[in-house]
C-alpha positions in Angstrom: 0.0 -0.1 0.0 1.1 3.5 -0.8 1.9 6.0 2.0 -1.2 8.2 0.8 -3.8 5.3 1.2 -2.3 4.7 4.8 -2.6 8.4 5.6 -6.1 8.6 4.4 -7.4 5.5 6.0 -5.7 6.8 9.3 -7.6 10.2 8.8 -10.9 8.3 8.1 -10.4 6.4 11.2 -10.0 9.3 13.4 -12.9 11.1 12.0 -15.3 8.3 12.6 -13.9 7.8 16.3 -14.4 11.7 16.8 -17.9 11.5 15.5 -18.6 8.8 17.6 -17.3 10.4 20.8 -19.4 13.5 20.2 -22.4 11.5 19.5 -21.8 9.4 23.1 -21.0 12.6 25.1 -24.1 14.5 23.6 -26.4 11.5 24.8 -24.9 11.5 28.0 -25.3 15.2 28.7 -29.2 14.9 27.6 -29.4 12.2 30.3 -27.9 14.6 32.9 -30.5 17.6 32.1 -32.4 19.2 35.0 -35.8 18.8 33.4 -35.1 15.1 32.9 -34.1 14.7 36.7 -37.1 16.8 37.7 -39.6 14.6 35.6 -38.0 11.5 36.8 -38.5 12.3 40.4 -41.9 13.7 39.9 -42.7 10.1 38.1 -41.4 8.2 41.0 -43.4 10.4 43.5 -46.6 9.8 41.4 -46.2 6.1 41.1 -45.2 5.7 44.9 -48.3 7.6 45.8 -50.6 5.5 43.5 -49.0 2.3 45.0 -49.6 3.6 48.5 -53.2 4.6 47.8 -54.0 1.1 46.3 -52.7 -0.5 49.1 -54.7 1.6 51.5 -57.7 0.9 49.7 -57.1 -2.7 49.5 -56.6 -2.8 53.4 -59.4 -0.5 54.1 -61.6 -2.8 51.7 -60.4 -5.8 53.7 -61.3 -4.3 57.1 -64.8 -3.2 56.1 -65.5 -6.9 54.7 -66.0 -5.5 51.3 -63.2 -7.1 49.6 -64.0 -8.9 46.4 -62.1 -10.9 43.8 -62.6 -8.3 41.0 -61.6 -5.2 43.4 -58.2 -7.8 44.5 -57.4 -8.3 41.0 -57.8 -4.8 39.7 -55.7 -3.5 42.8 -53.0 -5.8 42.3 -53.1 -4.9 38.4 -52.4 -1.1 39.3 -49.8 -1.8 42.0 -47.8 -4.1 39.4 -48.1 -1.5 36.9 -47.1 1.2 39.3 -44.1 -1.0 40.6 -43.0 -1.6 37.1 -42.9 2.2 36.2 -41.4 2.9 39.5 -38.4 0.5 39.2 -37.7 1.7 35.6 -37.2 5.1 36.5 -35.4 4.2 39.6 -32.7 2.0 38.1 -32.1 4.6 35.3 -34.1 3.0 32.4 -31.9 0.1 31.8 -33.7 -0.7 28.5 -32.7 2.9 27.1 -28.9 1.8 27.5 -29.3 -1.3 25.1 -31.0 0.6 22.3 
C-alpha cells in the first residue's frame, strides 16, 4: 500500500472515532439535564403515591368486609403497573442503555 492510502485511512478512522465520541457525549449530557431529573423524580413520586393509595384502599376494603375478587385483581394490577414504572425510573431506564 502506498503511504497516501495509509494516511487517508488513518484520517478517516480518526474522523469516525471523533464523531462517535461527540454522539456519545451528547447523549450523556441529555441524560444529565435538569428537566429530565425533575420529571424522573416527579414520576417516582406519582407512582409511589398510586401504590400507597391502592394498598390503603385494599386494606380498608378488607377491614370493612367489602373485599371481592374483582377488587383484589384490579388493585394488584394497578400496583404491579406502578411498581414496574417506579423500578424502571429508579434504576435509570436500563432498556434505554441497550437501544
